PDB file of N, CA, C, O and CB in Angstrom:
ATOM      1  N   UNK A   1       6.953 -12.576   8.139  1.00  0.00           N
ATOM      2  CA  UNK A   1       7.085 -11.402   8.490  1.00  0.00           C
ATOM      3  C   UNK A   1       5.827 -10.555   7.649  1.00  0.00           C
ATOM      4  O   UNK A   1       5.481 -10.816   6.497  1.00  0.00           O
ATOM      5  CB  UNK A   1       8.588 -11.001   8.219  1.00  0.00           C
ATOM      6  N   UNK A   2       5.263  -9.524   8.485  1.00  0.00           N
ATOM      7  CA  UNK A   2       4.100  -8.851   7.883  1.00  0.00           C
ATOM      8  C   UNK A   2       4.600  -7.833   6.945  1.00  0.00           C
ATOM      9  O   UNK A   2       5.652  -7.234   7.167  1.00  0.00           O
ATOM     10  CB  UNK A   2       3.181  -8.209   8.935  1.00  0.00           C
ATOM     11  N   UNK A   3       3.843  -7.610   5.855  1.00  0.00           N
ATOM     12  CA  UNK A   3       4.345  -6.525   5.105  1.00  0.00           C
ATOM     13  C   UNK A   3       3.530  -5.353   5.418  1.00  0.00           C
ATOM     14  O   UNK A   3       2.309  -5.434   5.552  1.00  0.00           O
ATOM     15  CB  UNK A   3       4.361  -6.807   3.652  1.00  0.00           C
ATOM     16  N   UNK A   4       4.153  -4.321   5.530  1.00  0.00           N
ATOM     17  CA  UNK A   4       3.458  -2.972   5.816  1.00  0.00           C
ATOM     18  C   UNK A   4       3.836  -1.953   5.121  1.00  0.00           C
ATOM     19  O   UNK A   4       5.012  -1.655   4.911  1.00  0.00           O
ATOM     20  CB  UNK A   4       3.576  -2.537   7.065  1.00  0.00           C
ATOM     21  N   UNK A   5       2.560  -1.172   4.596  1.00  0.00           N
ATOM     22  CA  UNK A   5       2.685  -0.026   3.747  1.00  0.00           C
ATOM     23  C   UNK A   5       1.919   1.215   4.494  1.00  0.00           C
ATOM     24  O   UNK A   5       0.755   1.056   4.863  1.00  0.00           O
ATOM     25  CB  UNK A   5       2.057  -0.371   2.258  1.00  0.00           C
ATOM     26  N   UNK A   6       2.437   2.154   4.656  1.00  0.00           N
ATOM     27  CA  UNK A   6       1.816   3.454   5.398  1.00  0.00           C
ATOM     28  C   UNK A   6       1.446   4.526   3.985  1.00  0.00           C
ATOM     29  O   UNK A   6       2.263   4.936   3.161  1.00  0.00           O
ATOM     30  CB  UNK A   6       3.197   4.283   6.689  1.00  0.00           C
ATOM     31  N   UNK A   7       0.199   4.761   4.022  1.00  0.00           N
ATOM     32  CA  UNK A   7      -0.303   5.712   3.113  1.00  0.00           C
ATOM     33  C   UNK A   7       0.448   7.147   3.131  1.00  0.00           C
ATOM     34  O   UNK A   7       0.512   7.826   2.106  1.00  0.00           O
ATOM     35  CB  UNK A   7      -1.767   5.869   3.423  1.00  0.00           C
ATOM     36  N   UNK A   8       0.961   7.527   4.244  1.00  0.00           N
ATOM     37  CA  UNK A   8       1.728   8.887   4.381  1.00  0.00           C
ATOM     38  C   UNK A   8       3.169   8.651   3.628  1.00  0.00           C
ATOM     39  O   UNK A   8       3.807   9.634   3.252  1.00  0.00           O
ATOM     40  CB  UNK A   8       1.964   9.336   6.115  1.00  0.00           C
ATOM     41  N   UNK A   9       3.665   7.312   3.416  1.00  0.00           N
ATOM     42  CA  UNK A   9       5.084   7.131   2.824  1.00  0.00           C
ATOM     43  C   UNK A   9       4.649   7.426   1.349  1.00  0.00           C
ATOM     44  O   UNK A   9       5.537   7.824   0.595  1.00  0.00           O
ATOM     45  CB  UNK A   9       5.867   5.500   3.087  1.00  0.00           C
ATOM     46  N   UNK A  10       3.437   7.282   0.874  1.00  0.00           N
ATOM     47  CA  UNK A  10       3.309   7.428  -0.543  1.00  0.00           C
ATOM     48  C   UNK A  10       2.891   8.964  -0.843  1.00  0.00           C
ATOM     49  O   UNK A  10       2.442   9.214  -1.962  1.00  0.00           O
ATOM     50  CB  UNK A  10       2.220   6.357  -1.107  1.00  0.00           C
ATOM     51  N   UNK A  11       3.012   9.948   0.060  1.00  0.00           N
ATOM     52  CA  UNK A  11       2.679  11.176  -0.200  1.00  0.00           C
ATOM     53  C   UNK A  11       1.263  11.526   0.165  1.00  0.00           C
ATOM     54  O   UNK A  11       1.025  12.727   0.035  1.00  0.00           O
ATOM     55  CB  UNK A  11       2.942  11.399  -1.490  1.00  0.00           C
ATOM     56  N   UNK A  12       0.286  10.806   0.577  1.00  0.00           N
ATOM     57  CA  UNK A  12      -0.994  11.133   0.912  1.00  0.00           C
ATOM     58  C   UNK A  12      -1.072  11.467   2.406  1.00  0.00           C
ATOM     59  O   UNK A  12      -0.361  10.998   3.294  1.00  0.00           O
ATOM     60  CB  UNK A  12      -1.898  10.040   0.529  1.00  0.00           C
ATOM     61  N   UNK A  13      -2.079  12.376   2.528  1.00  0.00           N
ATOM     62  CA  UNK A  13      -2.518  12.860   3.820  1.00  0.00           C
ATOM     63  C   UNK A  13      -3.511  12.019   4.268  1.00  0.00           C
ATOM     64  O   UNK A  13      -4.715  12.265   4.196  1.00  0.00           O
ATOM     65  CB  UNK A  13      -2.990  14.223   3.818  1.00  0.00           C
ATOM     66  N   UNK A  14      -2.961  10.930   4.774  1.00  0.00           N
ATOM     67  CA  UNK A  14      -3.931   9.949   5.088  1.00  0.00           C
ATOM     68  C   UNK A  14      -3.302   8.891   6.295  1.00  0.00           C
ATOM     69  O   UNK A  14      -2.106   8.625   6.172  1.00  0.00           O
ATOM     70  CB  UNK A  14      -4.326   9.167   3.656  1.00  0.00           C
ATOM     71  N   UNK A  15      -3.800   8.473   7.079  1.00  0.00           N
ATOM     72  CA  UNK A  15      -3.412   7.816   8.307  1.00  0.00           C
ATOM     73  C   UNK A  15      -3.375   6.216   7.870  1.00  0.00           C
ATOM     74  O   UNK A  15      -2.678   5.421   8.501  1.00  0.00           O
ATOM     75  CB  UNK A  15      -4.525   8.184   9.590  1.00  0.00           C
ATOM     76  N   UNK A  16      -4.144   5.831   6.795  1.00  0.00           N
ATOM     77  CA  UNK A  16      -4.053   4.423   6.370  1.00  0.00           C
ATOM     78  C   UNK A  16      -2.903   3.672   6.353  1.00  0.00           C
ATOM     79  O   UNK A  16      -1.944   4.221   5.810  1.00  0.00           O
ATOM     80  CB  UNK A  16      -4.452   4.312   5.233  1.00  0.00           C
ATOM     81  N   UNK A  17      -2.683   2.270   6.917  1.00  0.00           N
ATOM     82  CA  UNK A  17      -1.857   1.446   6.983  1.00  0.00           C
ATOM     83  C   UNK A  17      -2.274   0.210   6.476  1.00  0.00           C
ATOM     84  O   UNK A  17      -3.299  -0.285   6.945  1.00  0.00           O
ATOM     85  CB  UNK A  17      -1.454   1.418   8.090  1.00  0.00           C
ATOM     86  N   UNK A  18      -1.656  -0.371   5.600  1.00  0.00           N
ATOM     87  CA  UNK A  18      -1.947  -1.792   5.120  1.00  0.00           C
ATOM     88  C   UNK A  18      -1.029  -2.770   5.833  1.00  0.00           C
ATOM     89  O   UNK A  18       0.175  -2.523   5.908  1.00  0.00           O
ATOM     90  CB  UNK A  18      -1.746  -1.934   3.536  1.00  0.00           C
ATOM     91  N   UNK A  19      -1.539  -3.842   6.344  1.00  0.00           N
ATOM     92  CA  UNK A  19      -0.750  -5.043   6.713  1.00  0.00           C
ATOM     93  C   UNK A  19      -1.058  -6.329   6.035  1.00  0.00           C
ATOM     94  O   UNK A  19      -2.237  -6.594   5.800  1.00  0.00           O
ATOM     95  CB  UNK A  19      -0.885  -5.275   8.096  1.00  0.00           C
ATOM     96  N   UNK A  20      -0.052  -7.207   5.678  1.00  0.00           N
ATOM     97  CA  UNK A  20      -0.502  -8.447   5.050  1.00  0.00           C
ATOM     98  C   UNK A  20       0.477  -9.375   5.187  1.00  0.00           C
ATOM     99  O   UNK A  20       1.533  -8.963   5.668  1.00  0.00           O
ATOM    100  CB  UNK A  20      -0.848  -8.328   3.667  1.00  0.00           C
ATOM    101  N   UNK A  21       0.405 -10.474   4.902  1.00  0.00           N
ATOM    102  CA  UNK A  21       1.217 -11.617   5.079  1.00  0.00           C
ATOM    103  C   UNK A  21       2.192 -11.724   3.702  1.00  0.00           C
ATOM    104  O   UNK A  21       3.365 -12.097   3.716  1.00  0.00           O
ATOM    105  CB  UNK A  21       0.222 -12.961   5.326  1.00  0.00           C
ATOM    106  N   UNK A  22       1.612 -11.408   2.795  1.00  0.00           N
ATOM    107  CA  UNK A  22       2.522 -11.355   1.531  1.00  0.00           C
ATOM    108  C   UNK A  22       2.492 -10.052   0.612  1.00  0.00           C
ATOM    109  O   UNK A  22       1.468  -9.373   0.536  1.00  0.00           O
ATOM    110  CB  UNK A  22       2.124 -12.539   0.618  1.00  0.00           C
ATOM    111  N   UNK A  23       3.592  -9.749  -0.044  1.00  0.00           N
ATOM    112  CA  UNK A  23       3.526  -8.487  -1.023  1.00  0.00           C
ATOM    113  C   UNK A  23       2.460  -8.590  -1.963  1.00  0.00           C
ATOM    114  O   UNK A  23       2.090  -7.496  -2.389  1.00  0.00           O
ATOM    115  CB  UNK A  23       4.814  -8.287  -1.858  1.00  0.00           C
ATOM    116  N   UNK A  24       1.893  -9.526  -2.384  1.00  0.00           N
ATOM    117  CA  UNK A  24       0.859  -9.659  -3.241  1.00  0.00           C
ATOM    118  C   UNK A  24      -0.499  -9.300  -2.630  1.00  0.00           C
ATOM    119  O   UNK A  24      -1.324  -8.590  -3.206  1.00  0.00           O
ATOM    120  CB  UNK A  24       0.874 -10.974  -3.736  1.00  0.00           C
ATOM    121  N   UNK A  25      -0.666  -9.841  -1.425  1.00  0.00           N
ATOM    122  CA  UNK A  25      -1.755  -9.608  -0.712  1.00  0.00           C
ATOM    123  C   UNK A  25      -1.727  -7.784  -0.208  1.00  0.00           C
ATOM    124  O   UNK A  25      -2.721  -7.061  -0.143  1.00  0.00           O
ATOM    125  CB  UNK A  25      -1.699 -10.793   0.584  1.00  0.00           C
ATOM    126  N   UNK A  26      -0.512  -7.445   0.046  1.00  0.00           N
ATOM    127  CA  UNK A  26      -0.398  -6.063   0.523  1.00  0.00           C
ATOM    128  C   UNK A  26      -0.760  -5.056  -0.582  1.00  0.00           C
ATOM    129  O   UNK A  26      -1.362  -4.000  -0.383  1.00  0.00           O
ATOM    130  CB  UNK A  26       1.033  -5.795   1.034  1.00  0.00           C
ATOM    131  N   UNK A  27      -0.229  -5.604  -2.029  1.00  0.00           N
ATOM    132  CA  UNK A  27      -0.639  -4.704  -3.042  1.00  0.00           C
ATOM    133  C   UNK A  27      -2.078  -4.696  -3.410  1.00  0.00           C
ATOM    134  O   UNK A  27      -2.577  -3.712  -3.958  1.00  0.00           O
ATOM    135  CB  UNK A  27       0.094  -4.958  -4.171  1.00  0.00           C
ATOM    136  N   UNK A  28      -2.806  -5.837  -3.106  1.00  0.00           N
ATOM    137  CA  UNK A  28      -4.181  -5.955  -3.356  1.00  0.00           C
ATOM    138  C   UNK A  28      -4.845  -4.918  -2.541  1.00  0.00           C
ATOM    139  O   UNK A  28      -5.590  -4.073  -3.037  1.00  0.00           O
ATOM    140  CB  UNK A  28      -4.698  -7.332  -3.063  1.00  0.00           C
ATOM    141  N   UNK A  29      -4.538  -5.001  -1.159  1.00  0.00           N
ATOM    142  CA  UNK A  29      -5.163  -4.307  -0.072  1.00  0.00           C
ATOM    143  C   UNK A  29      -5.018  -2.643  -0.168  1.00  0.00           C
ATOM    144  O   UNK A  29      -5.861  -1.849   0.249  1.00  0.00           O
ATOM    145  CB  UNK A  29      -4.504  -4.868   1.262  1.00  0.00           C
ATOM    146  N   UNK A  30      -3.464  -2.222  -0.964  1.00  0.00           N
ATOM    147  CA  UNK A  30      -3.401  -0.962  -1.240  1.00  0.00           C
ATOM    148  C   UNK A  30      -4.213  -0.501  -2.374  1.00  0.00           C
ATOM    149  O   UNK A  30      -4.621   0.660  -2.337  1.00  0.00           O
ATOM    150  CB  UNK A  30      -2.167  -0.669  -1.397  1.00  0.00           C
ATOM    151  N   UNK A  31      -4.486  -1.200  -3.312  1.00  0.00           N
ATOM    152  CA  UNK A  31      -5.266  -1.001  -4.540  1.00  0.00           C
ATOM    153  C   UNK A  31      -6.692  -0.686  -3.867  1.00  0.00           C
ATOM    154  O   UNK A  31      -7.420   0.292  -4.034  1.00  0.00           O
ATOM    155  CB  UNK A  31      -5.241  -2.384  -5.625  1.00  0.00           C
ATOM    156  N   UNK A  32      -6.848  -1.721  -3.123  1.00  0.00           N
ATOM    157  CA  UNK A  32      -8.413  -1.533  -2.687  1.00  0.00           C
ATOM    158  C   UNK A  32      -8.941  -0.001  -1.938  1.00  0.00           C
ATOM    159  O   UNK A  32      -9.993   0.633  -2.019  1.00  0.00           O
ATOM    160  CB  UNK A  32      -8.710  -2.803  -1.506  1.00  0.00           C
ATOM    161  N   UNK A  33      -7.770   0.201  -1.259  1.00  0.00           N
ATOM    162  CA  UNK A  33      -7.739   1.273  -0.187  1.00  0.00           C
ATOM    163  C   UNK A  33      -7.829   2.496  -1.211  1.00  0.00           C
ATOM    164  O   UNK A  33      -8.771   3.287  -1.182  1.00  0.00           O
ATOM    165  CB  UNK A  33      -6.269   1.257   0.897  1.00  0.00           C
ATOM    166  N   UNK A  34      -6.831   2.582  -2.067  1.00  0.00           N
ATOM    167  CA  UNK A  34      -6.616   3.664  -3.080  1.00  0.00           C
ATOM    168  C   UNK A  34      -7.905   4.001  -3.918  1.00  0.00           C
ATOM    169  O   UNK A  34      -8.150   5.127  -4.350  1.00  0.00           O
ATOM    170  CB  UNK A  34      -5.469   3.230  -4.057  1.00  0.00           C
ATOM    171  N   UNK A  35      -8.708   2.883  -4.098  1.00  0.00           N
ATOM    172  CA  UNK A  35      -9.950   3.090  -4.862  1.00  0.00           C
ATOM    173  C   UNK A  35     -11.152   3.634  -3.955  1.00  0.00           C
ATOM    174  O   UNK A  35     -11.903   4.543  -4.311  1.00  0.00           O
ATOM    175  CB  UNK A  35     -10.357   1.721  -5.536  1.00  0.00           C
ATOM    176  N   UNK A  36     -11.230   2.963  -2.749  1.00  0.00           N
ATOM    177  CA  UNK A  36     -12.120   3.383  -1.862  1.00  0.00           C
ATOM    178  C   UNK A  36     -12.024   4.672  -1.265  1.00  0.00           C
ATOM    179  O   UNK A  36     -13.006   5.413  -1.231  1.00  0.00           O
ATOM    180  CB  UNK A  36     -12.158   2.566  -0.989  1.00  0.00           C
ATOM    181  N   UNK A  37     -10.740   5.053  -0.713  1.00  0.00           N
ATOM    182  CA  UNK A  37     -10.544   6.065  -0.066  1.00  0.00           C
ATOM    183  C   UNK A  37      -9.908   7.455  -0.787  1.00  0.00           C
ATOM    184  O   UNK A  37     -10.080   8.598  -0.363  1.00  0.00           O
ATOM    185  CB  UNK A  37      -9.828   5.566   0.907  1.00  0.00           C
ATOM    186  N   UNK A  38      -9.205   7.107  -1.867  1.00  0.00           N
ATOM    187  CA  UNK A  38      -8.504   8.283  -2.689  1.00  0.00           C
ATOM    188  C   UNK A  38      -9.186   8.348  -3.939  1.00  0.00           C
ATOM    189  O   UNK A  38      -8.946   9.340  -4.628  1.00  0.00           O
ATOM    190  CB  UNK A  38      -6.913   8.080  -2.974  1.00  0.00           C
ATOM    191  N   UNK A  39     -10.142   7.333  -4.461  1.00  0.00           N
ATOM    192  CA  UNK A  39     -10.932   7.469  -5.627  1.00  0.00           C
ATOM    193  C   UNK A  39     -10.008   7.228  -6.916  1.00  0.00           C
ATOM    194  O   UNK A  39     -10.336   7.709  -8.000  1.00  0.00           O
ATOM    195  CB  UNK A  39     -11.614   8.898  -5.631  1.00  0.00           C
ATOM    196  N   UNK A  40      -8.825   6.455  -6.759  1.00  0.00           N
ATOM    197  CA  UNK A  40      -8.220   5.996  -7.781  1.00  0.00           C
ATOM    198  C   UNK A  40      -8.816   4.758  -8.520  1.00  0.00           C
ATOM    199  O   UNK A  40      -8.927   3.655  -7.985  1.00  0.00           O
ATOM    200  CB  UNK A  40      -7.014   5.788  -7.365  1.00  0.00           C
ATOM    201  N   UNK A  41      -9.131   4.999  -9.597  1.00  0.00           N
ATOM    202  CA  UNK A  41      -9.689   3.876 -10.476  1.00  0.00           C
ATOM    203  C   UNK A  41      -8.836   2.721 -10.608  1.00  0.00           C
ATOM    204  O   UNK A  41      -9.141   1.598 -10.208  1.00  0.00           O
ATOM    205  CB  UNK A  41      -9.963   4.343 -11.838  1.00  0.00           C
ATOM    206  N   UNK A  42      -7.576   3.083 -11.277  1.00  0.00           N
ATOM    207  CA  UNK A  42      -6.626   2.261 -11.593  1.00  0.00           C
ATOM    208  C   UNK A  42      -5.322   2.536 -10.937  1.00  0.00           C
ATOM    209  O   UNK A  42      -5.059   3.697 -10.622  1.00  0.00           O
ATOM    210  CB  UNK A  42      -6.528   2.248 -12.904  1.00  0.00           C
ATOM    211  N   UNK A  43      -4.417   1.502 -10.686  1.00  0.00           N
ATOM    212  CA  UNK A  43      -3.470   1.790 -10.103  1.00  0.00           C
ATOM    213  C   UNK A  43      -2.240   1.393 -10.974  1.00  0.00           C
ATOM    214  O   UNK A  43      -1.949   0.219 -11.202  1.00  0.00           O
ATOM    215  CB  UNK A  43      -3.586   1.271  -8.874  1.00  0.00           C
ATOM    216  N   UNK A  44      -1.474   2.566 -11.486  1.00  0.00           N
ATOM    217  CA  UNK A  44      -0.567   2.396 -12.388  1.00  0.00           C
ATOM    218  C   UNK A  44       0.594   1.592 -11.899  1.00  0.00           C
ATOM    219  O   UNK A  44       0.799   1.311 -10.718  1.00  0.00           O
ATOM    220  CB  UNK A  44      -0.209   3.603 -12.854  1.00  0.00           C
ATOM    221  N   UNK A  45       1.406   1.215 -13.014  1.00  0.00           N
ATOM    222  CA  UNK A  45       2.845   0.404 -12.590  1.00  0.00           C
ATOM    223  C   UNK A  45       3.552   1.468 -11.954  1.00  0.00           C
ATOM    224  O   UNK A  45       4.306   1.003 -11.100  1.00  0.00           O
ATOM    225  CB  UNK A  45       3.845  -0.272 -13.919  1.00  0.00           C
ATOM    226  N   UNK A  46       3.607   2.695 -12.028  1.00  0.00           N
ATOM    227  CA  UNK A  46       4.326   3.578 -11.346  1.00  0.00           C
ATOM    228  C   UNK A  46       4.008   3.787  -9.975  1.00  0.00           C
ATOM    229  O   UNK A  46       4.880   4.112  -9.168  1.00  0.00           O
ATOM    230  CB  UNK A  46       4.284   4.669 -11.951  1.00  0.00           C
ATOM    231  N   UNK A  47       2.773   3.615  -9.647  1.00  0.00           N
ATOM    232  CA  UNK A  47       2.218   3.569  -8.299  1.00  0.00           C
ATOM    233  C   UNK A  47       2.843   2.326  -7.624  1.00  0.00           C
ATOM    234  O   UNK A  47       3.570   2.453  -6.639  1.00  0.00           O
ATOM    235  CB  UNK A  47       0.608   3.505  -8.318  1.00  0.00           C
ATOM    236  N   UNK A  48       2.526   1.025  -8.210  1.00  0.00           N
ATOM    237  CA  UNK A  48       2.992  -0.063  -7.725  1.00  0.00           C
ATOM    238  C   UNK A  48       4.368   0.075  -7.447  1.00  0.00           C
ATOM    239  O   UNK A  48       4.764  -0.303  -6.345  1.00  0.00           O
ATOM    240  CB  UNK A  48       2.728  -1.068  -8.510  1.00  0.00           C
ATOM    241  N   UNK A  49       5.217   0.583  -8.312  1.00  0.00           N
ATOM    242  CA  UNK A  49       6.643   0.635  -8.132  1.00  0.00           C
ATOM    243  C   UNK A  49       6.960   1.536  -6.815  1.00  0.00           C
ATOM    244  O   UNK A  49       7.925   1.231  -6.115  1.00  0.00           O
ATOM    245  CB  UNK A  49       7.336   1.240  -9.481  1.00  0.00           C
ATOM    246  N   UNK A  50       6.369   2.336  -6.577  1.00  0.00           N
ATOM    247  CA  UNK A  50       6.487   3.292  -5.388  1.00  0.00           C
ATOM    248  C   UNK A  50       6.020   2.613  -4.176  1.00  0.00           C
ATOM    249  O   UNK A  50       6.737   2.734  -3.183  1.00  0.00           O
ATOM    250  CB  UNK A  50       5.661   4.608  -5.581  1.00  0.00           C
ATOM    251  N   UNK A  51       4.992   1.951  -4.082  1.00  0.00           N
ATOM    252  CA  UNK A  51       4.497   1.113  -3.107  1.00  0.00           C
ATOM    253  C   UNK A  51       5.376   0.062  -2.658  1.00  0.00           C
ATOM    254  O   UNK A  51       5.436  -0.225  -1.463  1.00  0.00           O
ATOM    255  CB  UNK A  51       3.362   0.577  -3.526  1.00  0.00           C
ATOM    256  N   UNK A  52       6.130  -0.590  -3.617  1.00  0.00           N
ATOM    257  CA  UNK A  52       7.058  -1.443  -3.401  1.00  0.00           C
ATOM    258  C   UNK A  52       8.417  -0.887  -2.505  1.00  0.00           C
ATOM    259  O   UNK A  52       9.077  -1.497  -1.663  1.00  0.00           O
ATOM    260  CB  UNK A  52       7.365  -1.915  -4.740  1.00  0.00           C
ATOM    261  N   UNK A  53       8.560   0.422  -2.989  1.00  0.00           N
ATOM    262  CA  UNK A  53       9.737   0.908  -2.417  1.00  0.00           C
ATOM    263  C   UNK A  53       9.481   1.211  -1.046  1.00  0.00           C
ATOM    264  O   UNK A  53      10.379   0.995  -0.232  1.00  0.00           O
ATOM    265  CB  UNK A  53      10.256   2.045  -3.114  1.00  0.00           C
ATOM    266  N   UNK A  54       8.265   1.734  -0.630  1.00  0.00           N
ATOM    267  CA  UNK A  54       7.955   1.976   0.609  1.00  0.00           C
ATOM    268  C   UNK A  54       7.504   0.597   1.666  1.00  0.00           C
ATOM    269  O   UNK A  54       7.518   0.638   2.896  1.00  0.00           O
ATOM    270  CB  UNK A  54       6.879   2.994   0.429  1.00  0.00           C
ATOM    271  N   UNK A  55       7.245  -0.194   1.103  1.00  0.00           N
ATOM    272  CA  UNK A  55       7.077  -1.395   1.624  1.00  0.00           C
ATOM    273  C   UNK A  55       7.989  -1.971   2.453  1.00  0.00           C
ATOM    274  O   UNK A  55       9.137  -2.098   2.029  1.00  0.00           O
ATOM    275  CB  UNK A  55       6.893  -2.125   0.776  1.00  0.00           C
ATOM    276  N   UNK A  56       7.680  -2.393   3.687  1.00  0.00           N
ATOM    277  CA  UNK A  56       8.599  -2.798   4.862  1.00  0.00           C
ATOM    278  C   UNK A  56       8.195  -3.884   5.420  1.00  0.00           C
ATOM    279  O   UNK A  56       7.007  -4.191   5.333  1.00  0.00           O
ATOM    280  CB  UNK A  56       8.727  -1.867   5.904  1.00  0.00           C
ATOM    281  N   UNK A  57       9.043  -4.631   6.060  1.00  0.00           N
ATOM    282  CA  UNK A  57       8.956  -5.813   6.961  1.00  0.00           C
ATOM    283  C   UNK A  57       8.764  -5.591   8.365  1.00  0.00           C
ATOM    284  O   UNK A  57       9.519  -4.852   8.997  1.00  0.00           O
ATOM    285  CB  UNK A  57      10.094  -6.576   6.858  1.00  0.00           C
ATOM    286  N   UNK A  58       7.811  -6.181   8.878  1.00  0.00           N
ATOM    287  CA  UNK A  58       7.415  -5.845  10.278  1.00  0.00           C
ATOM    288  C   UNK A  58       7.327  -7.263  11.112  1.00  0.00           C
ATOM    289  O   UNK A  58       6.611  -8.204  10.771  1.00  0.00           O
ATOM    290  CB  UNK A  58       5.919  -5.008  10.279  1.00  0.00           C
ATOM    291  N   UNK A  59       8.055  -7.246  12.092  1.00  0.00           N
ATOM    292  CA  UNK A  59       8.085  -8.659  12.839  1.00  0.00           C
ATOM    293  C   UNK A  59       6.978  -8.616  13.501  1.00  0.00           C
ATOM    294  O   UNK A  59       6.515  -7.584  13.988  1.00  0.00           O
ATOM    295  CB  UNK A  59       9.265  -8.992  13.817  1.00  0.00           C
ATOM    296  N   UNK A  60       6.402  -9.883  13.579  1.00  0.00           N
ATOM    297  CA  UNK A  60       5.158 -10.111  14.345  1.00  0.00           C
ATOM    298  C   UNK A  60       5.099 -10.260  15.417  1.00  0.00           C
ATOM    299  O   UNK A  60       4.007 -10.443  15.955  1.00  0.00           O
ATOM    300  CB  UNK A  60       4.560 -10.910  14.101  1.00  0.00           C
TER     301      UNK A  60
END
């Protein structure tokens, strides 16, 4: 199952969507997106916890 995280679910006015095969890869992609698009230099444990809350499984 693919892991999906939508930026809007995290409170951003952004259409960004991350899809990855594993939670770990999804978290890496979310961190890269946050840095590139939202200028977040570091992703705190609080943000990681929020990402895990909104992450969902998507049937392929």
